[in-house]
C-alpha positions as CSV (number, residue, x, y, z in Angstrom):
1,M,78.3,70.3,99.0
2,P,76.7,73.7,97.4
3,A,77.9,74.3,93.8
4,E,78.5,78.4,94.4
5,I,81.1,76.7,98.2
6,K,84.0,76.7,95.5
7,V,86.5,77.6,99.4
8,R,89.1,75.4,100.9
9,V,89.0,75.1,104.9
10,G,91.7,73.9,107.1
11,W,91.5,73.4,110.7
12,I,94.1,73.0,113.0
13,G,92.7,71.4,116.9
14,T,89.9,69.6,117.7
15,G,90.0,70.0,121.7
16,V,86.7,70.8,123.5
17,M,85.9,73.8,121.4
18,G,87.6,72.9,118.4
19,A,85.7,70.4,117.2
20,S,82.3,72.0,117.4
21,M,83.1,74.6,115.9
22,C,84.9,72.9,112.9
23,G,81.8,70.2,112.7
24,H,80.0,73.2,112.2
25,V,81.8,74.4,109.1
26,L,81.9,71.1,107.5
27,D,77.8,70.8,107.7
28,A,77.8,74.7,106.1
29,G,79.4,72.6,103.0
30,Y,82.4,73.7,103.2
31,P,85.3,71.0,101.9
32,V,87.6,71.2,105.2
33,T,91.0,69.2,105.3
34,V,91.8,68.5,109.2
35,F,94.8,67.9,111.5
36,T,95.7,67.8,115.8
37,R,98.3,65.7,117.4
38,T,95.6,63.2,118.2
39,R,93.8,61.2,115.4
40,S,91.8,59.8,117.4
41,R,90.1,63.1,118.7
42,A,89.2,64.3,114.8
43,E,87.9,60.5,113.7
44,P,84.1,62.4,114.1
45,L,84.8,64.9,111.7
46,I,86.6,62.6,109.2
47,A,83.3,60.6,109.7
48,K,81.4,63.3,108.6
49,G,83.3,63.8,105.8
50,A,87.1,65.9,106.8
51,A,90.0,65.0,105.1
52,W,93.2,64.3,107.0
53,A,96.2,65.6,107.2
54,E,99.7,65.0,108.1
55,S,100.9,67.9,109.3
56,P,100.1,71.8,109.3
57,A,101.9,72.2,105.8
58,A,99.9,69.7,104.4
59,V,96.8,71.6,105.9
60,A,97.7,75.2,104.2
61,Q,99.1,73.1,101.2
62,A,95.4,72.0,101.0
63,S,93.2,75.4,102.1
64,D,92.2,79.0,101.3
65,V,91.4,79.4,104.7
66,V,93.5,77.9,107.7
67,F,92.1,78.3,111.5
68,S,93.7,76.9,114.7
69,I,92.4,76.9,117.6
70,V,95.5,74.9,120.1
71,G,96.2,75.6,123.1
72,F,99.2,77.7,124.3
73,P,100.9,80.2,123.0
74,Q,104.3,77.5,122.0
75,D,101.7,75.6,120.2
76,V,100.9,78.4,118.3
77,R,104.1,79.0,117.4
78,D,104.6,75.5,116.4
79,V,101.6,75.4,114.2
80,L,101.7,78.6,112.5
81,L,105.0,79.9,111.9
82,G,107.2,76.7,112.8
83,P,109.5,75.2,109.0
84,D,106.3,72.9,108.8
85,G,104.0,75.6,109.8
86,V,101.1,77.1,107.8
87,I,102.9,81.0,107.3
88,E,106.0,79.1,105.4
89,N,103.0,76.3,103.5
90,A,100.3,78.1,102.8
91,N,99.4,79.3,99.0
92,T,99.8,83.3,98.0
93,G,96.7,84.4,99.2
94,A,95.3,82.3,101.8
95,T,94.4,83.3,104.5
96,V,95.3,82.6,108.8
97,V,92.6,83.2,111.2
98,D,93.6,82.1,114.4
99,M,90.9,81.4,117.2
100,T,93.3,81.1,120.3
101,T,94.0,83.2,123.2
102,T,97.5,84.3,122.9
103,E,99.8,87.1,123.3
104,P,98.9,90.2,120.9
105,S,102.4,90.1,120.6
106,L,102.8,86.8,118.4
107,A,99.9,88.0,117.2
108,V,100.9,90.9,115.4
109,E,104.3,88.4,114.5
110,I,102.1,86.2,113.2
111,Y,100.2,88.5,111.0
112,E,103.8,90.7,110.1
113,A,105.6,87.1,108.8
114,G,102.2,86.6,106.7
115,Q,102.6,89.8,105.1
116,Q,106.0,89.3,104.3
117,R,105.0,85.9,101.7
118,G,101.5,87.2,100.3
119,I,99.0,86.4,103.1
120,D,96.7,87.5,105.4
121,A,96.9,87.0,108.8
122,I,93.7,87.5,111.4
123,D,93.6,87.4,115.0
124,A,89.7,85.5,116.1
125,P,90.0,84.7,119.6
126,V,86.3,83.1,120.8
127,S,84.3,83.7,124.7
128,G,81.8,81.1,125.1
129,G,83.0,78.0,126.5
130,D,82.0,74.5,125.3
131,V,77.6,75.4,125.3
132,G,78.6,78.5,122.4
133,A,80.9,76.2,120.1
134,R,78.0,73.1,120.4
135,N,75.8,75.9,119.5
136,A,77.5,78.5,117.1
137,A,76.7,80.8,119.3
138,L,80.2,82.1,120.2
139,S,81.4,85.6,120.5
140,V,84.3,86.2,118.4
141,M,86.4,89.4,119.4
142,V,88.6,89.7,115.9
143,G,92.2,92.0,114.9
144,G,92.9,92.1,111.8
145,D,92.6,94.0,108.4
146,E,89.0,94.6,107.4
147,A,89.0,93.3,103.5
148,A,90.7,90.6,105.0
149,I,87.8,89.6,108.1
150,E,85.3,90.4,105.2
151,R,86.6,88.0,103.1
152,V,86.2,84.7,105.8
153,M,83.2,86.0,108.0
154,P,80.6,83.5,106.3
155,L,82.8,80.8,107.7
156,L,83.6,82.9,111.2
157,E,79.6,82.7,110.9
158,C,79.1,79.4,111.4
159,M,80.6,79.4,114.3
160,G,79.1,82.3,116.2
161,K,76.4,84.6,116.9
162,T,78.7,88.2,118.0
163,I,81.9,88.7,115.6
164,V,82.9,92.0,115.7
165,R,86.4,93.8,114.5
166,Q,88.1,95.5,117.5
167,G,90.5,96.6,115.4
168,G,94.3,96.1,113.9
169,P,96.3,92.7,114.7
170,G,96.0,92.3,117.6
171,A,93.0,93.8,118.6
172,G,90.8,90.6,119.0
173,Q,93.5,89.3,121.5
174,H,93.4,92.6,124.2
175,T,89.8,92.3,124.4
176,K,89.3,88.9,125.0
177,M,92.1,89.5,128.1
178,V,89.3,92.2,128.6
179,N,87.0,89.4,128.4
180,Q,89.2,87.1,130.8
181,V,89.4,89.8,133.5
182,L,85.7,89.8,134.1
183,I,85.5,86.1,134.5
184,A,88.4,85.8,136.5
185,S,87.0,87.9,139.2
186,G,83.1,86.7,138.3
187,M,83.7,83.5,138.9
188,I,85.1,84.6,142.4
189,G,81.9,85.8,143.6
190,V,79.9,82.7,141.6
191,C,82.2,80.3,144.5
192,E,82.4,82.3,147.0
193,A,78.2,83.2,146.8
194,L,77.5,79.5,146.0
195,L,79.8,78.7,149.4
196,Y,77.9,80.9,151.6
197,G,74.5,79.4,150.6
198,Y,75.6,76.3,151.4
199,R,76.9,76.8,154.9
200,A,73.9,78.7,155.7
201,G,71.8,75.7,155.0
202,L,69.6,76.8,152.1
203,D,68.4,75.4,149.0
204,L,70.9,76.3,145.9
205,D,68.6,75.5,143.3
206,T,66.2,77.9,145.0
207,V,68.7,80.2,145.4
208,L,69.8,80.5,142.2
209,D,66.4,80.9,140.8
210,S,66.4,83.7,142.7
211,V,69.5,85.9,142.0
212,G,69.7,84.6,139.0
213,G,67.4,86.6,136.6
214,G,68.6,89.8,139.4
215,A,71.3,92.3,139.3
216,A,73.4,89.6,140.0
217,G,73.0,87.8,137.1
218,S,75.4,85.9,134.8
219,W,76.2,84.1,132.2
220,S,79.1,82.3,134.5
221,L,75.9,82.1,136.5
222,A,73.3,80.6,134.8
223,N,76.0,78.8,133.0
224,Y,78.8,77.3,136.3
225,G,75.6,77.1,138.7
226,P,73.7,74.3,137.7
227,R,77.0,72.4,136.7
228,M,79.2,73.3,140.4
229,L,75.7,72.0,142.1
230,A,75.5,68.8,140.3
231,G,79.5,68.4,141.3
232,D,80.1,68.3,137.2
233,Y,83.5,69.1,136.7
234,E,84.1,68.5,133.2
235,P,85.3,70.6,131.1
236,G,83.9,73.5,128.7
237,F,86.7,75.7,129.4
238,L,90.3,74.2,130.6
239,V,92.1,75.1,134.0
240,E,95.2,74.9,132.7
241,H,94.3,77.2,129.9
242,F,92.6,80.0,132.1
243,I,96.2,80.1,134.5
244,K,97.5,80.4,130.3
245,D,95.0,83.7,130.3
246,M,95.0,85.7,133.5
247,G,99.2,85.3,133.5
248,I,98.8,86.4,129.3
249,A,96.3,89.0,131.0
250,L,98.8,89.7,134.0
251,A,102.0,90.4,131.9
252,E,99.8,93.2,129.3
253,A,98.5,94.7,132.4
254,N,102.2,95.3,133.8
255,R,104.1,96.2,130.7
256,M,100.4,98.7,130.4
257,R,101.3,99.8,133.9
258,L,98.6,98.8,135.2
259,A,97.5,97.6,138.9
260,L,95.0,94.1,138.2
261,P,94.8,92.9,142.1
262,G,91.5,90.9,141.5
263,L,92.9,89.2,138.7
264,G,95.5,88.9,140.5
265,L,93.7,87.0,143.2
266,A,92.0,85.0,140.6
267,H,94.6,83.6,139.2
268,Q,96.6,82.2,142.3
269,L,92.9,80.5,143.4
270,Y,93.1,79.0,139.8
271,V,96.7,78.5,140.6
272,A,96.3,76.7,143.4
273,L,93.7,74.1,142.5
274,E,96.1,73.0,139.4
275,A,98.3,72.4,142.6
276,Q,95.6,70.3,143.6
277,G,95.1,68.1,140.7
278,G,92.6,70.2,138.8
279,G,94.0,71.3,135.7
280,R,92.5,69.3,133.4
281,R,89.7,70.0,135.5
282,G,87.0,73.3,134.2
283,I,87.6,76.5,135.8
284,Q,84.1,76.0,137.8
285,A,85.9,73.5,139.3
286,L,87.5,76.9,141.3
287,L,84.5,76.5,143.8
288,L,86.5,73.2,145.1
289,A,89.5,74.8,146.5
290,L,87.6,77.7,147.6
291,A,85.7,74.9,150.0
292,S,88.7,73.5,151.2
293,I,90.1,76.9,153.0
294,S,86.5,76.8,154.9
295,D,86.7,73.1,154.8
296,V,83.6,73.1,153.3
297,D,82.6,69.0,152.9
298,W,80.7,69.4,149.1
299,P,78.5,67.6,147.5
300,R,76.7,69.5,149.5
301,P,74.3,68.7,152.7
302,E,70.7,69.0,152.4
303,P,69.2,71.7,153.4
304,R,67.1,73.0,156.4
305,N,64.5,74.6,156.9
């Protein structure tokens, strides 16, 4: 470890994205203490030099900055606000960075609980999926006090390329909701377009070459389109987590008296996919639910001449 690095990092959550993100922090030379519910998921990080902790409290006690990226709001509440959680057990002056996508109101609650104990709390959800996590190219949407964010910026830069403070506590989560609203309707468009080309008998690889570089191009088309064509529905981002995110966005929209019918439709389609057993697949598996509506037999047929 470089002599100038003295910040002790704690990490909670080693899922599809968290494991890669934590790995980048380790690669940068920071001492890391890790906890996740299933220790085997953390073994590759432990093999790279991370220390194992038996609880979120133990992570907090061993760390100056604690990152969390877990699944659902209740998981965030348990690991950060529970009696054996980070806020109750962190050292005075520590910083907590929650990178889970969760409710803006929960981010504010965590911030206020931290302030009562002399701990800074930042909400910093990310976008970019498994590819962005592996390549340290995530977009990080940050809410919290400016001084606290500046202190952890070198760590955030280990994981992301676009790191923007959006405002005070909860602003990062609100920005992530904007991100998820954009993705939700966009994924419907990607899947419907591929099904159209599929039913028309086109060579879809050639189609992607044409449309991907034009006005219809998007991150989702470029990254998920080829996976769909290959029949690859492994999760870069889990369906069940996307349903959670859309539910949060719909609840926030309702609170703000906003009608978001496109988001509502996407949410219902993904709920249908989950009901069909697709909850643990990647969000590109929406193609399967839409294909079933029109009785399209995927994988695709040979193109017509």
